Structure formats: C-alpha cells, structure tokens
NULUMFI-190722 format. One line per field, with one value per residue (C-alpha): residue in three letters; chain; z, y, x. Coordinates in pm, 1 decimal. Layout:
# NULUMFI-190722
type	c(ALA,...)
mol	c(A,...)
c3	c(Z,...)
c2	c(Y,...)
c1	c(X,...)
//
This chain:
# NULUMFI-190722
type	c(MET,LEU,GLU,VAL,ALA,ILE,MET,VAL,GLU,GLY,GLN,ASN,GLY,LEU,ASN,TRP,GLU,ARG,TRP,GLN,ARG,LEU,ALA,THR,ALA,VAL,ASP,THR,LEU,GLY,PHE,ALA,GLY,LEU,TYR,ARG,SER,ASP,HIS,TYR,THR,ASN,PRO,ASP,LYS,PRO,ASP,LEU,ASP,SER,LEU,GLU,LEU,TRP,VAL,SER,LEU,THR,TRP,LEU,ALA,SER,HIS,THR,ARG,ASN,ILE,GLU,PHE,GLY,PRO,LEU,VAL,SER,PRO,VAL,SER,PHE,ARG,HIS,PRO,THR,MET,THR,ALA,ARG,MET,ALA,SER,ALA,VAL,ASP,ASP,LEU,SER,ASN,GLY,ARG,LEU,ILE,LEU,GLY,LEU,GLY,ALA,GLY,TRP,GLN,ALA,ARG,GLU,HIS,SER,ASN,TYR,GLY,TRP,ASP,LEU,LEU,ASP,THR,GLN,PRO,ARG,PHE,ALA,ARG,PHE,THR,GLU,GLY,LEU,GLU,VAL,VAL,THR,LYS,LEU,LEU,ASN,SER,ASP,GLU,PRO,VAL,ASP,PHE,SER,GLY,ASP,TYR,TYR,ARG,ILE,GLN,ASP,ALA,ILE,LEU,LEU,PRO,ARG,PRO,GLN,ARG,ALA,GLY,GLY,PRO,PRO,ILE,LEU,ILE,GLY,GLY,ASN,GLY,PRO,LYS,LEU,THR,LEU,PRO,LEU,VAL,ALA,LYS,PHE,ALA,SER,GLU,TRP,ASN,ALA,VAL,TYR,VAL,SER,PRO,GLU,GLU,PHE,LYS,LYS,LYS,SER,ALA,LEU,LEU,ASP,GLU,MET,LEU,VAL,GLU,ASN,GLY,ARG,SER,PRO,SER,GLU,VAL,ARG,ARG,SER,LEU,MET,THR,ARG,VAL,GLU,ILE,GLY,ASP,GLU,ALA,THR,LEU,ALA,GLU,LYS,PHE,SER,GLN,HIS,SER,VAL,ALA,GLU,LEU,ARG,GLN,ARG,GLY,LEU,VAL,LEU,GLY,THR,PRO,SER,GLN,ILE,VAL,ASP,SER,LEU,LYS,ILE,TRP,GLU,GLU,ALA,GLY,LEU,GLN,ARG,ILE,MET,LEU,GLN,TRP,LEU,ASP,LEU,ASP,ASN,ILE,ASP,GLY,LEU,GLU,THR,LEU,ALA,LYS,GLU,VAL,LEU,PRO,ASN,LEU)
mol	c(A,A,A,A,A,A,A,A,A,A,A,A,A,A,A,A,A,A,A,A,A,A,A,A,A,A,A,A,A,A,A,A,A,A,A,A,A,A,A,A,A,A,A,A,A,A,A,A,A,A,A,A,A,A,A,A,A,A,A,A,A,A,A,A,A,A,A,A,A,A,A,A,A,A,A,A,A,A,A,A,A,A,A,A,A,A,A,A,A,A,A,A,A,A,A,A,A,A,A,A,A,A,A,A,A,A,A,A,A,A,A,A,A,A,A,A,A,A,A,A,A,A,A,A,A,A,A,A,A,A,A,A,A,A,A,A,A,A,A,A,A,A,A,A,A,A,A,A,A,A,A,A,A,A,A,A,A,A,A,A,A,A,A,A,A,A,A,A,A,A,A,A,A,A,A,A,A,A,A,A,A,A,A,A,A,A,A,A,A,A,A,A,A,A,A,A,A,A,A,A,A,A,A,A,A,A,A,A,A,A,A,A,A,A,A,A,A,A,A,A,A,A,A,A,A,A,A,A,A,A,A,A,A,A,A,A,A,A,A,A,A,A,A,A,A,A,A,A,A,A,A,A,A,A,A,A,A,A,A,A,A,A,A,A,A,A,A,A,A,A,A,A,A,A,A,A,A,A,A,A,A,A,A,A,A,A,A,A,A,A,A,A,A,A,A,A,A,A,A,A,A,A,A,A)
c3	c(1259.8,1180.8,875.2,925.4,616.1,601.2,439.7,320.1,185.9,-108.7,-148.1,174.1,39.8,-172.9,-402.3,-516.9,-276.3,-27.6,-176.1,-256.2,138.1,204.2,-37.1,56.7,475.5,453.3,217.1,424.3,760.0,747.9,702.5,522.8,242.4,132.0,-18.3,-61.9,-152.5,-531.5,-509.8,-638.9,-344.7,5.2,28.5,128.5,91.1,80.1,-242.1,-174.2,-418.0,-460.0,-694.1,-983.2,-848.9,-1095.2,-1198.7,-821.1,-868.7,-1194.8,-977.1,-647.9,-833.7,-987.1,-675.3,-378.7,-358.4,-69.5,17.2,-135.5,-251.2,-443.7,-423.6,-159.4,-346.5,-728.1,-830.5,-1113.4,-1186.3,-1309.1,-1592.0,-1847.2,-1647.3,-1940.1,-1921.5,-1522.6,-1645.4,-1855.8,-1642.8,-1300.3,-1535.8,-1617.8,-1300.7,-1112.7,-1366.0,-1338.5,-869.9,-1001.4,-853.1,-585.2,-623.9,-560.7,-712.3,-440.3,-694.2,-527.1,-691.6,-609.4,-328.1,-313.3,-435.1,-440.2,-653.3,-918.1,-969.1,-1005.0,-1232.8,-1509.7,-1373.2,-1255.6,-995.5,-957.9,-746.1,-491.8,-718.2,-1014.7,-886.8,-800.6,-1061.3,-1256.1,-1030.3,-1108.4,-1465.9,-1383.4,-1160.7,-1470.0,-1742.9,-1537.0,-1420.3,-1799.5,-1872.0,-1565.0,-1648.1,-1995.3,-2261.2,-2536.7,-2654.6,-2457.3,-2423.3,-2257.1,-2276.3,-2034.3,-1873.2,-1884.2,-2027.8,-2326.2,-2507.7,-2793.1,-2861.0,-2629.0,-2507.7,-2247.8,-2411.7,-2285.0,-2051.6,-1702.4,-1511.6,-1255.3,-1323.5,-1349.5,-1272.4,-927.0,-699.6,-635.5,-332.1,-228.7,64.1,276.3,589.2,352.5,416.0,103.4,-157.5,-81.3,91.3,-203.1,-444.3,-260.8,-199.4,-596.1,-753.3,-427.9,-316.6,-33.8,192.4,317.1,605.8,762.8,1051.9,1278.2,1632.4,1646.5,1748.5,1406.0,1198.6,1346.0,1222.1,903.5,844.1,950.2,756.1,481.3,483.4,443.3,137.9,11.0,60.5,-118.2,-436.6,-401.9,-272.9,-0.3,315.5,347.4,-7.8,67.4,282.6,629.3,615.4,803.7,712.3,1063.7,1164.3,1381.0,1627.2,1905.1,2213.6,2575.8,2663.0,2806.9,2378.5,2260.5,2462.6,2350.9,1945.4,1966.6,2196.1,1978.3,2068.6,2368.8,2313.1,2516.4,2224.4,1976.8,2042.9,2103.4,1660.5,1573.8,1595.4,1740.9,1974.2,2180.9,2303.2,2123.1,2368.6,2311.6,1999.3,2005.5,2265.9,2072.9,1685.2,1923.7,1964.3,1625.3,1531.2,1755.8,1590.8,1281.5,1134.8,864.5,797.4,912.3,715.9,933.6,793.4,826.3,772.1,798.0,571.5,636.6,1024.4,896.5,1298.4,1364.4,1113.8,1264.2,1579.5,1454.1,1338.4,1630.8,1874.8,1746.8,1425.5,1647.5,1987.6,1724.7)
c2	c(1486.6,1154.1,1078.1,711.8,505.8,201.1,-109.6,-431.6,-755.1,-782.8,-1165.1,-1219.6,-1165.4,-887.8,-821.9,-525.6,-468.8,-486.5,-292.5,47.3,13.5,7.4,340.7,467.9,495.6,579.2,863.6,1005.5,951.1,1159.1,864.5,1018.5,711.0,372.9,72.6,-264.1,-602.4,-704.3,-1106.8,-1301.5,-1541.5,-1672.0,-1888.3,-2082.3,-2240.0,-2118.7,-1948.2,-1628.2,-1359.8,-1108.3,-845.9,-737.0,-456.5,-140.0,-250.8,-183.8,141.3,281.3,273.2,416.7,738.2,812.8,705.8,912.1,1289.7,1276.6,996.8,906.5,570.5,236.8,-82.9,-222.9,-337.0,-414.6,-653.8,-646.9,-1063.4,-948.5,-687.1,-569.5,-241.3,-40.1,-113.2,-79.0,251.6,328.5,205.6,378.7,749.5,705.8,602.0,940.0,1159.2,1044.6,1081.5,1414.4,1353.2,1103.7,733.0,610.6,365.3,129.4,-156.7,-480.6,-746.3,-991.4,-1276.0,-1527.3,-1845.0,-2048.7,-1731.8,-1682.1,-2125.1,-2129.7,-1811.6,-1857.5,-1592.5,-1672.4,-1553.2,-1584.0,-1658.1,-1391.9,-1241.8,-1234.6,-1102.0,-770.2,-726.9,-833.2,-593.0,-351.2,-250.9,-250.8,67.1,156.1,132.2,297.7,541.1,672.6,685.3,874.2,1154.3,1194.5,1391.0,1261.6,904.0,656.6,317.0,73.9,-208.6,-507.1,-879.2,-855.3,-562.0,-388.8,-32.3,198.7,453.6,449.8,788.0,734.3,954.2,1122.8,1245.1,1261.2,1541.2,1520.8,1618.2,1265.7,1111.6,893.2,890.2,558.8,367.7,76.8,-141.5,-394.9,-330.8,-534.7,-312.6,-519.3,-484.0,-317.3,44.1,88.9,71.9,332.9,538.9,538.9,500.9,636.1,887.6,693.3,382.1,158.6,-64.3,-346.1,-478.2,-349.7,-210.1,163.8,132.3,-111.0,156.4,433.4,261.0,143.5,525.0,649.6,414.1,495.9,830.4,799.2,612.2,855.7,1118.7,914.8,900.0,1262.6,1344.6,1469.4,1282.2,1508.5,1404.6,1028.6,1034.5,743.7,568.6,192.7,-106.6,-302.6,-443.5,-291.4,-414.3,-218.8,-393.6,-480.4,-719.2,-1000.9,-963.0,-951.9,-1201.9,-1474.0,-1306.2,-1373.6,-1697.6,-1784.7,-1542.0,-1291.7,-933.3,-753.5,-962.0,-819.9,-474.0,-492.0,-660.2,-302.5,-410.9,-152.9,-351.9,-177.9,-8.9,396.6,519.8,260.8,316.7,702.8,618.5,328.6,566.6,897.7,669.0,576.2,992.4,1078.1,758.8,998.6,780.6,1055.3,818.5,471.6,214.2,24.9,-314.6,-388.5,-788.9,-741.6,-644.5,-582.7,-409.8,-97.1,-3.2,-71.1,182.1,418.5,367.7,453.4,819.5,924.9,795.0,790.9,1053.8,1379.0,1299.4,1232.6)
c1	c(-58.6,-29.8,-286.4,-503.8,-567.7,-792.4,-633.9,-841.8,-803.6,-911.1,-914.1,-1077.9,-1431.5,-1373.1,-1716.0,-1886.0,-2142.4,-1891.8,-1606.0,-1904.6,-1973.3,-1665.6,-1501.3,-1781.8,-1753.8,-1345.7,-1428.4,-1699.2,-1609.8,-1274.3,-1028.3,-770.9,-730.0,-801.1,-569.9,-612.2,-421.3,-389.6,-389.4,-620.6,-621.0,-472.7,-179.1,-408.1,-732.4,-1025.9,-1020.5,-1302.7,-1420.5,-1139.3,-1261.8,-908.9,-763.9,-765.2,-1148.6,-1215.4,-1009.8,-1117.8,-1523.1,-1318.4,-1220.5,-1491.4,-1734.0,-1485.2,-1375.7,-1166.0,-968.8,-627.1,-646.7,-435.3,-271.0,-86.1,61.9,41.4,319.4,504.4,435.5,89.2,88.9,316.0,480.7,304.6,25.2,69.2,157.1,-130.7,-371.0,-232.8,-209.4,-583.2,-689.8,-527.2,-697.5,-1028.4,-1009.1,-837.9,-454.7,-546.0,-443.6,-109.1,67.3,188.4,375.2,625.6,791.6,538.7,536.9,310.3,417.5,18.1,-169.3,120.9,144.7,-291.6,-286.3,17.4,265.7,609.8,725.1,1117.9,1365.7,1491.6,1739.3,1600.0,1281.8,1398.3,1585.9,1270.4,1041.4,1373.7,1309.7,941.2,972.3,1242.1,981.8,663.2,877.9,996.7,664.3,563.0,794.8,907.0,707.7,885.8,957.1,1197.6,1332.3,1476.0,1634.5,1643.6,1649.2,1292.9,1119.5,1201.0,1007.0,1142.6,1052.1,744.5,511.9,199.5,-17.1,-177.7,58.7,-53.1,-190.3,-50.6,369.0,555.4,155.8,94.4,333.4,495.6,512.5,733.7,633.1,819.8,1126.4,1422.4,1755.2,1964.1,1642.6,1399.3,1506.8,1700.5,1470.5,1262.2,1546.2,1552.0,1195.5,937.6,818.7,666.5,807.5,552.9,669.7,467.9,452.9,705.7,758.4,834.1,1150.7,1252.6,1010.7,1269.2,1566.0,1469.4,1331.7,1741.9,1874.2,1645.2,1762.1,2075.2,2041.1,1815.0,2133.3,2295.6,2102.2,2109.2,1784.7,1625.6,1416.9,1191.9,1104.5,950.8,664.3,650.4,402.4,295.7,66.5,-29.1,-377.9,-653.5,-861.1,-1105.8,-1137.9,-1101.8,-811.7,-1048.2,-1222.6,-888.2,-735.2,-1012.8,-943.4,-571.0,-592.3,-253.0,-47.7,-28.4,-194.9,95.0,337.5,131.6,127.4,488.5,536.9,331.1,13.4,-261.9,-516.9,-763.1,-1015.0,-1050.3,-826.8,-594.9,-542.4,-517.2,-219.1,-73.7,-99.3,65.5,340.9,382.3,368.2,659.2,844.3,877.7,536.6,339.7,78.0,-96.2,-306.6,-475.6,-557.2,-903.5,-999.4,-1393.3,-1533.1,-1868.8,-1744.5,-1860.9,-1975.1,-1602.3,-1503.6,-1735.6,-1581.5,-1250.3,-1399.8,-1616.8,-1340.0,-999.6,-956.1,-1051.1,-842.2,-512.7)
//
C-alpha cells in the first residue's frame, strides 16, 4: 500500500509553535512520515521564520513516536559531512531508528550568497556532493577508523563514536530527477530515491532507468525505496481554479500535483501506487492548516 507522508517548507515561516503543532498532528493522525526542507530563506523576499533543521529534528526525535522523518534534503554546502554524519547518527538513535537522511548538493543561489556559503557551478557542486556522500557513507558504515582524500574533503583515521545503533546508521535519501548526475548517485549511495514534481508516466521511466543503474552497481532494484515529493491541495474544481488562477488545474495534475476533493486525491494516489511509487511526500504549504491534515487523515488515508 502507498505510504503517505507530509512535507513542509521550513523557510516559509516555520517556528517552534508551528513545528510542534505540525509534528504532533502528523504523528498522531496516521501519516507515515514528516519531512522538511533545509533552507535559510527563499529565492526571493520576504524572508520569513526558518527554524534550523537539525535542532528541529532533534526535538521531533524525542517528542514523536510513530513517524519517520528527515530533511528533504540537507545540502552538503551548509555543513561539513563529518558533522552531518555525527548529527544524523545521534538523532536517529534518539528516535529509535526513524530518521531518513536526505542529502543534496544545494541549489538556491540567494541563500548561499546571503549567508556566505559557496554554491559552486553545477559540475564542481556535484563533485563536492559525491565526496560528501563518500565521507558520510564511510563514517556511518565502518566500525574501524577510515581515511578519505578528495578535492573538497579530507579525513584521516576518523571514526564515528558512539557507533550508530542501526547497522549502517540512518538510510540515505537522494532527491531529484536528473539522469546524468542525480540518478547515478542514487544507484551508488542511496537507500531511497525521491522524485520531485513529475508525472506518473515520467516517474515510471526514471524508475526503470534507476533499476538499470542499480544492477550495473551490483545492487538489486528492491534495495532502493521509490518516493515522490509533490504539492497537495484539497478543494473542488472552483476552489482550485481560483487558487491556481495562472495555471490550468488539469495541466498541474499532469505535472504530478495532487489536487482535488478527498475522493479525487484517493484516485490520484492509487494511480501513483500503480506506477510503482512506495511513499508520497505531500507538500503542505499552509503551516497553520491542521484541519486540512485531519481531513486527509480521515477521508484519504483509510481509502488507500
């Protein structure tokens, strides 16, 4: 059965009051997980509250009981991978093994410029991301000290202590649709691939391509969970047409957005399940709309 999780954009006004309310609701309503972005701000003003990612996940780890959770995704450009590995292992242990470690290369220019981080051009950015994945993977998996020497990161005689309670630590998620840079990294390093804003047809094509890459890496396609992040909005056709006045609702559905009444959302999610999707992260943009989450929980989840 398709698992349904919630995803929020942390840079869109997330503070402690909203985060605690959202996390409690998602944990008790029966959703599979809660994921959030890792951004300082948006590409354009206004700048809003943006609760720091790992601090928020540490609170969530000890104040929820049921949901998986994690960053979607945390860019290596913000933190040295040794620190990310240390924090992720500790938060995963604190939650009794519920963290999914979403990692990315970084993409948003404004926040990198405003806060003093180097984004880099695409090719060196992904070269740095690859090295970061190497470092994180080595530290999470090795019970002995490890070395790594690259162009961006170097470690010597390094070991992660205490060792993760889960063998290999939290599973790594890599998000994105790119066949040349992203999917090869999924095939080598990840336990979960998270597609972003694609149609079911496009998802199936990319998933089949990933299967081929996994086999080439000596891995079984079943080793990697298939998930998707896309926007959800509840409403009838008139309400949706007003909300998305600049776009055709039908066109947005073709692009993978989940829009409609609860029964229409159920139908859309069943199409995704038939396409081979295992978990969907529904992007929930209204951080104060707990009633809408309750509607999804009561009228959608039981019908999947």
